PyMOL CGO cylinders between C-alpha atoms (Angstrom):
from pymol import cmd
from pymol.cgo import CYLINDER

trace = [
    CYLINDER, 124.93, 94.76, 90.41, 127.68, 93.54, 88.19, 0.3, 1, 1, 1, 1, 1, 1,
    CYLINDER, 127.68, 93.54, 88.19, 130.34, 94.64, 90.67, 0.3, 1, 1, 1, 1, 1, 1,
    CYLINDER, 130.34, 94.64, 90.67, 129.41, 91.69, 92.93, 0.3, 1, 1, 1, 1, 1, 1,
    CYLINDER, 129.41, 91.69, 92.93, 130.89, 88.24, 92.30, 0.3, 1, 1, 1, 1, 1, 1,
    CYLINDER, 130.89, 88.24, 92.30, 128.76, 86.07, 90.00, 0.3, 1, 1, 1, 1, 1, 1,
    CYLINDER, 128.76, 86.07, 90.00, 128.23, 83.35, 92.62, 0.3, 1, 1, 1, 1, 1, 1,
    CYLINDER, 128.23, 83.35, 92.62, 127.06, 85.90, 95.20, 0.3, 1, 1, 1, 1, 1, 1,
    CYLINDER, 127.06, 85.90, 95.20, 124.60, 87.36, 92.68, 0.3, 1, 1, 1, 1, 1, 1,
    CYLINDER, 124.60, 87.36, 92.68, 123.24, 83.87, 91.98, 0.3, 1, 1, 1, 1, 1, 1,
    CYLINDER, 123.24, 83.87, 91.98, 122.84, 83.18, 95.70, 0.3, 1, 1, 1, 1, 1, 1,
    CYLINDER, 122.84, 83.18, 95.70, 121.09, 86.52, 96.28, 0.3, 1, 1, 1, 1, 1, 1,
    CYLINDER, 121.09, 86.52, 96.28, 118.79, 85.87, 93.33, 0.3, 1, 1, 1, 1, 1, 1,
    CYLINDER, 118.79, 85.87, 93.33, 117.73, 82.55, 94.88, 0.3, 1, 1, 1, 1, 1, 1,
    CYLINDER, 117.73, 82.55, 94.88, 117.37, 83.69, 98.49, 0.3, 1, 1, 1, 1, 1, 1,
    CYLINDER, 117.37, 83.69, 98.49, 116.37, 87.37, 98.53, 0.3, 1, 1, 1, 1, 1, 1,
    CYLINDER, 116.37, 87.37, 98.53, 113.07, 88.91, 97.51, 0.3, 1, 1, 1, 1, 1, 1,
    CYLINDER, 113.07, 88.91, 97.51, 113.52, 92.54, 96.46, 0.3, 1, 1, 1, 1, 1, 1,
    CYLINDER, 113.52, 92.54, 96.46, 109.91, 93.37, 95.58, 0.3, 1, 1, 1, 1, 1, 1,
    CYLINDER, 109.91, 93.37, 95.58, 106.76, 91.64, 96.78, 0.3, 1, 1, 1, 1, 1, 1,
    CYLINDER, 106.76, 91.64, 96.78, 103.94, 93.90, 95.60, 0.3, 1, 1, 1, 1, 1, 1,
    CYLINDER, 103.94, 93.90, 95.60, 102.46, 94.07, 92.13, 0.3, 1, 1, 1, 1, 1, 1,
    CYLINDER, 102.46, 94.07, 92.13, 100.34, 97.00, 90.95, 0.3, 1, 1, 1, 1, 1, 1,
    CYLINDER, 100.34, 97.00, 90.95, 97.00, 95.49, 89.92, 0.3, 1, 1, 1, 1, 1, 1,
    CYLINDER, 97.00, 95.49, 89.92, 95.02, 98.60, 89.04, 0.3, 1, 1, 1, 1, 1, 1,
    CYLINDER, 95.02, 98.60, 89.04, 95.02, 102.39, 89.22, 0.3, 1, 1, 1, 1, 1, 1,
    CYLINDER, 95.02, 102.39, 89.22, 91.99, 104.67, 89.39, 0.3, 1, 1, 1, 1, 1, 1,
    CYLINDER, 91.99, 104.67, 89.39, 91.99, 108.46, 89.01, 0.3, 1, 1, 1, 1, 1, 1,
    CYLINDER, 91.99, 108.46, 89.01, 88.87, 110.42, 89.97, 0.3, 1, 1, 1, 1, 1, 1,
    CYLINDER, 88.87, 110.42, 89.97, 87.79, 113.71, 88.43, 0.3, 1, 1, 1, 1, 1, 1,
    CYLINDER, 87.79, 113.71, 88.43, 88.76, 115.49, 91.68, 0.3, 1, 1, 1, 1, 1, 1,
    CYLINDER, 88.76, 115.49, 91.68, 92.34, 114.22, 91.37, 0.3, 1, 1, 1, 1, 1, 1,
    CYLINDER, 92.34, 114.22, 91.37, 92.06, 111.44, 93.95, 0.3, 1, 1, 1, 1, 1, 1,
    CYLINDER, 92.06, 111.44, 93.95, 94.18, 108.48, 92.94, 0.3, 1, 1, 1, 1, 1, 1,
    CYLINDER, 94.18, 108.48, 92.94, 93.68, 104.95, 94.24, 0.3, 1, 1, 1, 1, 1, 1,
    CYLINDER, 93.68, 104.95, 94.24, 96.02, 102.05, 93.65, 0.3, 1, 1, 1, 1, 1, 1,
    CYLINDER, 96.02, 102.05, 93.65, 95.38, 98.37, 94.24, 0.3, 1, 1, 1, 1, 1, 1,
    CYLINDER, 95.38, 98.37, 94.24, 98.35, 96.11, 94.91, 0.3, 1, 1, 1, 1, 1, 1,
    CYLINDER, 98.35, 96.11, 94.91, 98.59, 92.34, 95.09, 0.3, 1, 1, 1, 1, 1, 1,
    CYLINDER, 98.59, 92.34, 95.09, 100.99, 90.85, 97.65, 0.3, 1, 1, 1, 1, 1, 1,
    CYLINDER, 100.99, 90.85, 97.65, 103.10, 87.71, 97.29, 0.3, 1, 1, 1, 1, 1, 1,
    CYLINDER, 103.10, 87.71, 97.29, 100.25, 85.65, 98.79, 0.3, 1, 1, 1, 1, 1, 1,
    CYLINDER, 100.25, 85.65, 98.79, 97.77, 87.02, 96.19, 0.3, 1, 1, 1, 1, 1, 1,
    CYLINDER, 97.77, 87.02, 96.19, 95.98, 89.15, 98.79, 0.3, 1, 1, 1, 1, 1, 1,
    CYLINDER, 95.98, 89.15, 98.79, 95.11, 92.76, 97.97, 0.3, 1, 1, 1, 1, 1, 1,
    CYLINDER, 95.11, 92.76, 97.97, 96.27, 96.01, 99.57, 0.3, 1, 1, 1, 1, 1, 1,
    CYLINDER, 96.27, 96.01, 99.57, 95.42, 99.61, 98.73, 0.3, 1, 1, 1, 1, 1, 1,
    CYLINDER, 95.42, 99.61, 98.73, 97.06, 103.04, 98.61, 0.3, 1, 1, 1, 1, 1, 1,
    CYLINDER, 97.06, 103.04, 98.61, 95.23, 106.33, 98.09, 0.3, 1, 1, 1, 1, 1, 1,
    CYLINDER, 95.23, 106.33, 98.09, 96.43, 109.84, 97.28, 0.3, 1, 1, 1, 1, 1, 1,
    CYLINDER, 96.43, 109.84, 97.28, 94.08, 112.79, 97.93, 0.3, 1, 1, 1, 1, 1, 1,
    CYLINDER, 94.08, 112.79, 97.93, 94.82, 116.36, 96.99, 0.3, 1, 1, 1, 1, 1, 1,
    CYLINDER, 94.82, 116.36, 96.99, 93.04, 119.26, 98.71, 0.3, 1, 1, 1, 1, 1, 1,
    CYLINDER, 93.04, 119.26, 98.71, 93.55, 122.98, 98.27, 0.3, 1, 1, 1, 1, 1, 1,
    CYLINDER, 93.55, 122.98, 98.27, 95.93, 122.98, 101.24, 0.3, 1, 1, 1, 1, 1, 1,
    CYLINDER, 95.93, 122.98, 101.24, 97.28, 119.44, 101.59, 0.3, 1, 1, 1, 1, 1, 1,
    CYLINDER, 97.28, 119.44, 101.59, 98.38, 116.32, 99.80, 0.3, 1, 1, 1, 1, 1, 1,
    CYLINDER, 98.38, 116.32, 99.80, 97.29, 113.25, 101.77, 0.3, 1, 1, 1, 1, 1, 1,
    CYLINDER, 97.29, 113.25, 101.77, 98.63, 109.72, 101.45, 0.3, 1, 1, 1, 1, 1, 1,
    CYLINDER, 98.63, 109.72, 101.45, 96.68, 106.76, 102.81, 0.3, 1, 1, 1, 1, 1, 1,
    CYLINDER, 96.68, 106.76, 102.81, 98.51, 103.48, 102.72, 0.3, 1, 1, 1, 1, 1, 1,
    CYLINDER, 98.51, 103.48, 102.72, 97.57, 100.08, 104.06, 0.3, 1, 1, 1, 1, 1, 1,
    CYLINDER, 97.57, 100.08, 104.06, 99.21, 98.38, 107.00, 0.3, 1, 1, 1, 1, 1, 1,
    CYLINDER, 99.21, 98.38, 107.00, 97.17, 95.23, 106.64, 0.3, 1, 1, 1, 1, 1, 1,
    CYLINDER, 97.17, 95.23, 106.64, 95.42, 92.89, 104.23, 0.3, 1, 1, 1, 1, 1, 1,
    CYLINDER, 95.42, 92.89, 104.23, 91.65, 92.76, 104.63, 0.3, 1, 1, 1, 1, 1, 1,
    CYLINDER, 91.65, 92.76, 104.63, 88.46, 91.07, 103.37, 0.3, 1, 1, 1, 1, 1, 1,
    CYLINDER, 88.46, 91.07, 103.37, 85.01, 92.24, 102.13, 0.3, 1, 1, 1, 1, 1, 1,
    CYLINDER, 85.01, 92.24, 102.13, 84.81, 94.77, 99.31, 0.3, 1, 1, 1, 1, 1, 1,
    CYLINDER, 84.81, 94.77, 99.31, 85.18, 98.51, 100.02, 0.3, 1, 1, 1, 1, 1, 1,
    CYLINDER, 85.18, 98.51, 100.02, 84.28, 100.71, 97.05, 0.3, 1, 1, 1, 1, 1, 1,
    CYLINDER, 84.28, 100.71, 97.05, 86.44, 103.68, 98.08, 0.3, 1, 1, 1, 1, 1, 1,
    CYLINDER, 86.44, 103.68, 98.08, 89.74, 102.13, 99.03, 0.3, 1, 1, 1, 1, 1, 1,
    CYLINDER, 89.74, 102.13, 99.03, 89.51, 99.27, 96.49, 0.3, 1, 1, 1, 1, 1, 1,
    CYLINDER, 89.51, 99.27, 96.49, 90.24, 96.64, 99.08, 0.3, 1, 1, 1, 1, 1, 1,
    CYLINDER, 90.24, 96.64, 99.08, 88.26, 94.99, 101.81, 0.3, 1, 1, 1, 1, 1, 1,
    CYLINDER, 88.26, 94.99, 101.81, 87.33, 95.44, 105.47, 0.3, 1, 1, 1, 1, 1, 1,
    CYLINDER, 87.33, 95.44, 105.47, 88.28, 92.98, 108.19, 0.3, 1, 1, 1, 1, 1, 1,
    CYLINDER, 88.28, 92.98, 108.19, 91.94, 92.28, 108.84, 0.3, 1, 1, 1, 1, 1, 1,
    CYLINDER, 91.94, 92.28, 108.84, 93.38, 89.05, 107.40, 0.3, 1, 1, 1, 1, 1, 1,
    CYLINDER, 93.38, 89.05, 107.40, 97.04, 89.82, 108.12, 0.3, 1, 1, 1, 1, 1, 1,
    CYLINDER, 97.04, 89.82, 108.12, 99.38, 92.72, 108.76, 0.3, 1, 1, 1, 1, 1, 1,
    CYLINDER, 99.38, 92.72, 108.76, 101.71, 93.91, 106.03, 0.3, 1, 1, 1, 1, 1, 1,
    CYLINDER, 101.71, 93.91, 106.03, 105.39, 93.54, 106.77, 0.3, 1, 1, 1, 1, 1, 1,
    CYLINDER, 105.39, 93.54, 106.77, 107.44, 96.67, 107.33, 0.3, 1, 1, 1, 1, 1, 1,
    CYLINDER, 107.44, 96.67, 107.33, 109.03, 96.02, 103.94, 0.3, 1, 1, 1, 1, 1, 1,
    CYLINDER, 109.03, 96.02, 103.94, 105.64, 95.84, 102.19, 0.3, 1, 1, 1, 1, 1, 1,
    CYLINDER, 105.64, 95.84, 102.19, 104.55, 99.14, 103.78, 0.3, 1, 1, 1, 1, 1, 1,
    CYLINDER, 104.55, 99.14, 103.78, 107.75, 100.86, 102.64, 0.3, 1, 1, 1, 1, 1, 1,
    CYLINDER, 107.75, 100.86, 102.64, 107.46, 99.22, 99.22, 0.3, 1, 1, 1, 1, 1, 1,
    CYLINDER, 107.46, 99.22, 99.22, 104.00, 100.81, 98.69, 0.3, 1, 1, 1, 1, 1, 1,
    CYLINDER, 104.00, 100.81, 98.69, 105.50, 104.24, 99.21, 0.3, 1, 1, 1, 1, 1, 1,
    CYLINDER, 105.50, 104.24, 99.21, 108.54, 103.55, 97.03, 0.3, 1, 1, 1, 1, 1, 1,
    CYLINDER, 108.54, 103.55, 97.03, 106.37, 102.24, 94.18, 0.3, 1, 1, 1, 1, 1, 1,
    CYLINDER, 106.37, 102.24, 94.18, 104.32, 105.40, 94.17, 0.3, 1, 1, 1, 1, 1, 1,
]
cmd.load_cgo(trace, "trace")
Protein backbone atom coordinates (compact mmCIF):
# COMPACT_ATOMS: atom_id res chain seq x y z
CA UNK A 1 0.00 0.00 0.00
CA UNK A 2 2.43 2.57 -1.21
CA UNK A 3 -0.18 5.32 -0.99
CA UNK A 4 0.14 5.27 2.84
CA UNK A 5 2.90 7.24 4.55
CA UNK A 6 6.09 5.23 5.09
CA UNK A 7 5.99 5.58 8.89
CA UNK A 8 2.38 4.36 9.02
CA UNK A 9 3.30 1.33 6.89
CA UNK A 10 6.18 0.54 9.24
CA UNK A 11 3.89 0.81 12.27
CA UNK A 12 1.25 -1.41 10.65
CA UNK A 13 3.90 -3.95 9.72
CA UNK A 14 5.00 -4.17 13.37
CA UNK A 15 1.56 -4.20 15.00
CA UNK A 16 -0.93 -5.83 12.61
CA UNK A 17 -1.16 -9.46 11.59
CA UNK A 18 -2.82 -9.83 8.20
CA UNK A 19 -2.67 -13.62 7.85
CA UNK A 20 -2.37 -16.20 10.61
CA UNK A 21 -2.97 -19.52 8.86
CA UNK A 22 -0.49 -21.50 6.80
CA UNK A 23 -1.55 -24.26 4.41
CA UNK A 24 0.27 -27.39 5.59
CA UNK A 25 -1.14 -30.00 3.23
CA UNK A 26 -3.82 -30.65 0.63
CA UNK A 27 -5.43 -33.98 -0.21
CA UNK A 28 -7.70 -34.72 -3.18
CA UNK A 29 -9.69 -37.97 -3.23
CA UNK A 30 -10.74 -39.84 -6.36
CA UNK A 31 -14.36 -38.74 -5.73
CA UNK A 32 -13.32 -35.08 -5.84
CA UNK A 33 -13.36 -34.48 -2.09
CA UNK A 34 -10.65 -32.03 -1.11
CA UNK A 35 -9.24 -31.69 2.39
CA UNK A 36 -6.89 -28.98 3.55
CA UNK A 37 -4.84 -28.85 6.73
CA UNK A 38 -3.86 -25.46 8.11
CA UNK A 39 -1.46 -24.52 10.88
CA UNK A 40 -2.40 -21.55 13.08
CA UNK A 41 -0.05 -18.98 14.61
CA UNK A 42 0.27 -21.17 17.73
CA UNK A 43 1.30 -24.20 15.61
CA UNK A 44 -2.03 -25.95 16.20
CA UNK A 45 -3.84 -27.56 13.27
CA UNK A 46 -7.21 -26.80 11.72
CA UNK A 47 -9.00 -28.38 8.77
CA UNK A 48 -11.23 -27.43 5.85
CA UNK A 49 -13.04 -29.87 3.56
CA UNK A 50 -14.82 -29.46 0.24
CA UNK A 51 -17.25 -32.17 -0.91
CA UNK A 52 -18.96 -32.24 -4.26
CA UNK A 53 -22.16 -34.24 -4.81
CA UNK A 54 -24.33 -34.47 -7.89
CA UNK A 55 -26.57 -31.73 -6.49
CA UNK A 56 -24.47 -29.73 -4.03
CA UNK A 57 -21.06 -28.36 -3.21
CA UNK A 58 -20.45 -28.58 0.54
CA UNK A 59 -17.85 -26.69 2.56
CA UNK A 60 -16.84 -27.86 6.02
CA UNK A 61 -14.60 -25.49 7.90
CA UNK A 62 -13.29 -25.61 11.44
CA UNK A 63 -14.35 -23.28 14.21
CA UNK A 64 -11.94 -24.75 16.71
CA UNK A 65 -8.55 -26.38 17.21
CA UNK A 66 -8.72 -29.97 18.44
CA UNK A 67 -6.60 -32.95 19.56
CA UNK A 68 -6.42 -36.70 18.70
CA UNK A 69 -6.03 -37.76 15.07
CA UNK A 70 -9.07 -37.97 12.77
CA UNK A 71 -8.33 -39.67 9.45
CA UNK A 72 -11.13 -37.95 7.49
CA UNK A 73 -10.84 -34.33 8.47
CA UNK A 74 -7.03 -34.40 8.91
CA UNK A 75 -7.20 -32.84 12.33
CA UNK A 76 -8.08 -34.08 15.76
CA UNK A 77 -11.07 -34.53 18.06
CA UNK A 78 -11.45 -32.77 21.39
CA UNK A 79 -11.51 -28.99 21.47
CA UNK A 80 -8.30 -27.22 22.52
CA UNK A 81 -9.40 -23.69 21.59
CA UNK A 82 -11.86 -21.84 19.39
CA UNK A 83 -10.67 -20.18 16.21
CA UNK A 84 -11.01 -16.44 16.11
CA UNK A 85 -13.57 -14.92 13.76
CA UNK A 86 -10.64 -13.74 11.63
CA UNK A 87 -9.18 -17.26 11.40
CA UNK A 88 -12.55 -18.68 10.32
CA UNK A 89 -12.91 -16.05 7.60
CA UNK A 90 -9.27 -16.53 6.60
CA UNK A 91 -9.89 -20.26 5.91
CA UNK A 92 -12.61 -19.34 3.43
CA UNK A 93 -10.57 -16.57 1.81
CA UNK A 94 -7.56 -18.86 1.37
CA UNK A 95 -9.64 -21.43 -0.42
